[in-house]
N, C-alpha and C positions, 0 to 999 in steps of 0.2 A: 552627083549628089542631087537631091530633090530641088526642083525649080518651081517657084510659086506660079500658080495659075491666077487668073483675074480675081477669082473668089478669095484666094489666100491673101492677095495684096489688099483688096478692099477690107477684108476682115481686120488685118493688122492696122491699116490706116485709120479705120474707125475706132479701134481700141486706143490708139494714140490720142485721138481727139477727145475721147471720153475721159481718159486719164488727165489730159491737159485741163479740162474743165473741173475735174475733181480737185486737182492741185490748186487751181485758182480759188475755188470755193474754200478750201482749207486755209489758204493764206489770207483770205478775207475774213476768217473767223466764222464762216458759215457751217463748217464741219468741225466737230471736236476731235481730239487726238484719237479717242476710241473709235469714232465713226470713220476716220481716215485710215486707221490701222490696217484693216483688211483690204481696203482699196489699194494702198501702196504695196502691201505684201503680194497681192496677186499680180502686181507689175514689177516684182523683183526688188523692191526697195526696203532695206532694213535701216534701222537707226542704230549705229554702232557706238563704241565708246567715245570716239572723237568726231565722227562725221557720219552722214548717211553712207550706205554701201549699196551699190546697184549690181545685181547678179544678172548677167546676160546669158540667155539660153544658147548653147551650142549643141543642137540635137545630135545625139549619139557621137559627139566629139568631132564632127566633120564640118569644116568650113572652107570657103574658097579664098584665093589670094585677095580678091576684091573685098571680101568681108573682113579679112584680117587687116587690110590697109585702113578700112573704115574704123575698126576698133583702135588702131594706132592714132588716127586723127581724133577720135573721141577722147582718148587718154590725154592728148595734148590740149585740146580745147576746153574740156570740162573737168579734168582731173589733174594729176601731178606728173603726167608723162609716163605712166606705167599701168599695167593691169596685172591681175593675179589669176593664174590657172588653178582651178579647183579640182578636188578629187572626183567630182561628178562631171568632169569634162566641160565645165562652163568657164566663163571669164567674169571676174569681179572687178569693179572699180570702187576704190575705198574712199574717195574724196569728192564725190560730186555734190554740187549745191542742190538742195531740194527743189529750188525754183527752176533749175536747169534740166531736171530729169525728163519732163515731157519733150524738150528739144532733143535730148539724147535718144529717146525712144523714136522720135521722128527720123533722126539720122539713121538709126538701126533699120527702120522700116524701108528706107531707100535701098538697102542692100539685102532685103529679105531676111531680116533678123528681128528679134523681139526679146522681151524679158518676161513673157506671160508664164505664170505658174512655175517660176523658179523659186518660189517660196509660198508659204501658206499651207492650209490643210487640204491639199489637192494632189493630183498625180503630177509629180515633178518630172524634170527632164529624163527621158528614157535613154539609158546608156547601153553601150556594147563594147566589144573588143576594139581597141584602137587600131588594130591591124585588119579589121573586117574588110573583106573583099580582096585582100592581097596576100593574106597569110597562107603559107604552103601547107599548113595542117588543118585548113578549113574545109568543112563539109558543105556548109551553106552560109552565104553572106547574110548576116542578121539585120543589116541596115534597112532593107525594105520593110521588114516587119516592125522595126523601131518606128519608122515613118508612119506606117499604118496606125500603130498605137498612138503616136503623137497626134495625128489628125483626129482620131476617134476620141481621145481623152481631153483635148483642148476645149475648155469651157463646156464639158459634158454636163448637161443640166442635172443629172442624177448624182454625179460624183464631184461636183464643184465645191462641196462642203463636207468633206469626210471627217471622221473623228480625229484624224491626225494626218500629217504629211505622209505621202505614199510614194515609194520608189520601186521602179521596175528596171530590170537589166536582162539582156539577152546575150547568149553566146552560141556561136555556130562552129567553133573550132575544137580540135581535140584538147587543147590546153585552155583552161578557163582563165581568160585575161579580163573578164568582166565582173568577177566576184559574185556570181549569181546566187551563191549559197548564203550570202549575208544581205539579201534584199527582201523587201516585203513580198515581192514576187520575182523569182528568177526563172527564166525560160531557157531551156537547152534546146537549140534548134538542130535537127539532124535529118537523116533520110532513112526510110525503111528499106527492106531488102529489094523492093521494087523501084527504089529511087525517088519515092514521094516524100515531100517535106513533112516532118512531124514535129511535135513539141512535147517536151517533158516540163511539167509545171512544179516548181518548188515554192512553197509558201511559208511565211512566218520567220524569215531570217531578219537580221538587223543588228545594229551595234547600240551605242548609247548606254543608258543606265542598266538595261537588262539585255545584254548581248545574247543572240541566239543564232544557231545554224538552222536553215530552212529545212522543211520536210517535203519529200516528194508526195504529191497528192494525185498526180495523173501522169501516165507515160503514153507516148505515141499518139497524142491528139492529132487528128488530120488537119492539114493546112486551112481548109475553109472555116474551121470552127474557132480560130484564134480569138476573135473578139467576143463571140458569144460565151465562151468559157471564162474569159477575163471578166466579162460583165457579171457572170454568176458569182465569181469570187468577190468582186467589189460589192455586189448587193448584200452578200452575207456579212461582209465586214461593215458596210454602212448601216446595216440593221442591228447588228449585235455588238459592234465595237464600243468600248467604253467612251462616253462623252463627259462623264462626271469627274474624271481624273486624267489630266494630260500625260501623267507618267505611266498610265496603264492603258493608253488609248491606241497604241500601235497594234497592227494585226498579229504580231508575234505573241502578244499577251492573250489575244482571243484564241489563237491556235493552241497555245499551251493550255488554256483553261478548258477548251472543248476536247482536246487531244487531236492530233492530226487526222486520225481515222474518222472521228465524228465530224470534224470540219469538212473533210472531203465528201462525206455522205451528204451533208447539208448543201454543199456546192452542187453535187450531182442532182439533188432534188430540184434546186433552182434552175440548173441548166436544162432540165427536162422541159421547162417552159420557154426557154430561149433558143435551144438547138434548132437549126434550120430556119431561124427567124430573120428579121430584117438586117441584123448585123452580120449575117453569114457572108463570108468573103466570096465574091464571084471571080471567075477566071479573068473577066475583063478588068476588074479593079486590081487584082493582083498583077496583071500584066502592065497596067498603067503605072503603078508605083515601081515595080521592078525595072521598068525601062529607064527610070531616072538613075539607076545604079548599074547600068550596063558598063562593063569595063571599057576603058579607053582603047583606042586602036594603037596597040603597042608596036612601034617599029621593030623589026627583027634586029637583034643585036648579036654580033659574033661573041663567042665564048671569051670572056675577059679574065678567066681564072689566072692565066699566066701573068697578065699585066698587073692585076691586083696583087698577086703574090710578090712581084718585083717591087711594087710601090710599098708594100708592107715591110719588105726586107730592108728597104732603104730608109724608112722612117719608123722608128720604134713607136713614136707618139701616134702616128696614123694607124699602125698595127694595133695598138691598144684600143683605139676608138672603134676600129672595125670589129675587134673581138667582142666588145661589150655593147656597142650602140648600133650595130648593123644586124638586121635579121633577114632570114630567108624569105624570098618572094615566090609566089606561085608561077610567075612567068620567067623563063630562062633569060639571063642577062640583066635582070633587075634586082633591086634590093630595097629594104625598108630601113630608113635612117631615123634614129631617135636623137633629137637635139636636146640635150640635158640643160635644164635651167638651174641645176644645182652647182652653182659656182661659189667659191669661198667669199663670204662677206655679203651675199645676196640671199634674201629670204626665199625659201623653196617656193617655186611657182611664180615668182615675180618676174615680169618681162617688161622691158622698156619699149617705148614707141619705136625707137630705132631698131630694136631687135625684131619687133613685129613686122616692120616694113622689110627688113632683110629676109626674114623667113618667107614672107609673101613673094619677094623677088626670086628666091631660090626655088620656091614651088613652081613658079612659071618657067624658070630657066632649066631646072633639072627634073621637072615632072610635068604634070598636067594641070597645074594650078590648084591642087588640093592639099589641105593641111589637116592633121588630126591633133586633138588634145588627148593625152593619155591620163589614166587614173593616177599615175604617179606624178602628175603635174609637169609633164614635159611636152614639147612639140614633137610631132612625127611627120616626116615626109614619106608618103607611102609608095612612091613610084620613081626611084632614082636608078638610072642606068649604072651598072657597075663601073663603067669607065668614067663616070662623073663623080664617083665617091670621093676621090682625092681632092678635086676642086671644091666640092661641097665642104669637106673637112677643113680646108684652108680658110674658106669664107667664114665658116662657123667658129673657127678658132679666133678669128679677128673680132668676133662679136660675143665672145665668152659663152658660146653655146655648144662647145665641143668637149666638155668634160667627159672623159671616157669611163663613166661610172654607172651606166644604166644597169640596174639590178644589184649594184654593190652597196656596201654599207652607207656611203655618203649620198646615195640617191634617196635622200630622206623625204618621206611624205610628212608634211607638217601643216597644221592649220595656222591661221594668223595669230591665234592665241591672244593673250592679254595686251599685246601692243595695239590691237584694234578692236577685238570683240568684247562687247559688254557682258557676255555670258561667261567668259573665261575666268578660271580660278588662278591661272598662272600664265606666264609668258612661254611661248613655244619656240619662237624664232631664235632667241639667244642660246637655247639648248642645242638646236640644230646647228647653229654656226660654230659653237664650241666643239662639237663632235667633228664637223667637217674640217676645222682647222687642225684638230689633233690627229686626224687620219687622212693626211694629204699625200701619203706615199702610195703610188699606184701599185707597185709590186706587192706590197703588203695587202692592199685591198683585194687584188686579184687572187692572192694566196688564200685569203679568207673565203673567197667564193661568194655565191649569191646570199645576201642577207637583207631582208626587208626591215628597216628601222622606221617606225611610225610614231609621230608625236601629236598628242591632243592636249589642248589647254584646259579642257573640262570634260565632264562625263558625256556630253553630247557626241563626242568621238568623231568630230569632223576630220581629224587626222588618222582615223581608222586604227588607233593604237591596239585595239583588241585583236586584230589580225596581223599585226607585225610579228615577224620572227622575234624581234625585240620591240616591245611597246613601251612608250613612256607617257604617263598621264599626269598633268598638272593638277595638284590638289591644294586646298587652302588649310593651313594649320594656324588657327588663331591670328589670322591676318598675314601670315607669312607664306611664301610660295615654296611648296615642296613637290616632289615628283615620285610617283609610284611606278615601279618597273615590272613588266610582265614578260614572259618568255613562251615561245612555242605556238604563237598564233600563225594562221595562214589563211589567205583568201582564195587559194587556188582549188584544184580538183579535189584534194583531200583536206577540205577546209577545217580549221580548228580555231578555238578561242584561246588566247594566251593565259597562262597561269601567273598570278601575282606572286613574286618571290618573297615578299615580306614588307616590313614597314618602309615608308617613303624616305626620300633623301633630300637634303638641301641642294639648291641649284649647283653650287660649286662642287658637290660630290658626284654629280651625274657622270662627267667624263671618266672619273676614276672607276665608277661602277661598271660602265660599259667596257673599259679596259679589262677589268677583272673577269667579266663574263666572257670576253673574247679569249682571255688567257686559258680559262677552263676549256673552252671549245677546242682551241689549238692543241692543248695537251691531251685531250681525251678522244679526239676524232680518230677514225680509222682511215688511213690513207687520205683520199680526197673526199671524204664524207662531208656533205653539206651541213650547215649549221642546224637546220631544222631536223634533219635525220639524226644527227648526233643528240640533239635535245630529246627527241622522242625515244632514243635508245637508253640514255643514261638518266633521264628524268631531271627534275628541278633541284634536287637536293645538293648535288655537287656545286652548282652555281650559287645556291643559297649559302652554303657553308663558306665559300670563298669570299663572297661579297660582305657577309656579316662577321667574318672572322675578327675577333677582338672587340666587337661592338658591345658585348656583354661584360 
């Protein structure tokens, strides 16, 4: 992973002291709430329903065991002993004291971390596949390019005040695990027939009030031009994006208004001035950053297939965990392990200080000291030797991090909702917990197969409900909490937005509605047909008829 140089450390340290002074001025009454607003947002601090919330940047979801231990200590010292893993691969603290935030940022800086640009109208944390660098279906490790974009975009003087927040995701694998089609800019990293790295640019995706699938505006861009072409896109958006209406300020609105073809033409015209300019990536700079992501020196491991098969046969619970939570690694003898935070009675993505420290210990003992945060709000250990999987599973079971549900119905993506967020129309966490409690039979979950169930407490869609196979959105009805259900969304290779099935439901009705949706799927699927494929084949009507039967 990337290691700070002297410049990086000085930059972060100076930013901490700047914010410390700004906070002190605010507390003395020398800055108004309005004046302090953008200062705190650019340092990751929100004011939520009950307390401030600090969002810590985890660039492209990668952190070290030392950094995770530091986050555990921060949660103990300044919060309530836990953190929250977000869908953008960051960590959030929900209970810091405003006066303590500069000290938190100082502690983060000691381990090469920060909260810069995790909020505000700027380029947010750049994300990628949580399996980047180790996935067996990967063409190119996207993390070096994420790091290059991170360094380029941090406090970029031209793009530090965009019309609205801006999100970029990259994916270098055959399977899109980074949801690049629902980002402001999605970048597909690949190789041409000569083996050279190239980029396909998708622009204008996003969720929220007006969800949209991104359009491809350029294919096969050569590696050196990554930043100049990005700069051209951002310039067009910065110049023409709506600033008079925050609900129409995202780039997806601009692309739709111009049409993707006209937008691409404008970008090409702007790029003509930038191509081969100062932001062109040199071989030396590419080599410098890529060196930070060189693979570890993997010790040779004997084939452990027989041992793993024996362990799985002896322990059905271990077998279930391997089946769902262990993924193929590009190096023989190794595996990728997903540690699910989705445990009954615990909000999705919430992890305690003890769990953080345990995961850090396992990363050192069973890997090379590296941890990932997934878009599904889980931890990932990317380099586990196959003969260590059983021991890891035993440890994870003791810490409630071994639920064998990765990719299944109860691996619910869920925003904090009305329990914490001042923007939410309804609570999300109780809905997720009710569904998890209702569907705790692993055999039934496995029989259902992969189902993405996503829950958002409002139209801002932090829970990505638009792209859930089953999406649930909290809505307000005359002061009461109701929930709208959509079906058929997907954030993967064949991305789609879910279709609303009809009027919303009261909270107590939601588990019943989910059960009826699943009953239709089970009765109408063909052999082992996945839920999404079944929905696309039969359409929304059978589900709608079952759910609303007798309602009239």
